[in-house]
C-alpha positions, 0 to 999 in steps of 0.5 A: 862489902859485908856490914859489921855485926853492930850495924847489921843487928841495929838494921835487922831490928829496926826493919822489923819495928822492935826496940832493944826491950822487944828484942830483949824479951824475944832472946832473953838477952839483956837490954844493956848487952844488946845496946852494946852490941849494937854500939859495937862496945861488945862482941856477942858469944856464938851462943848469943848469935845463934839466938839473934839469929833464930829471932831475927830469922837470919842464918847465923853465918850472916851475922857471923860474916860482920865480926 
């Protein structure tokens, strides 16, 4: 079973012991938007998924599978 994107993002961030602020600085995506992604309130654009996958060092396809 594939994890939902919001759950996967939170898990990957927490595995790295990063706060939302840390991830925001690394991706140049606002804290508020990142929180909305993690809460399942907003779906990131493909461009944002690519940024997140690069910073989190996971294939973008892993994140897109959870959409």
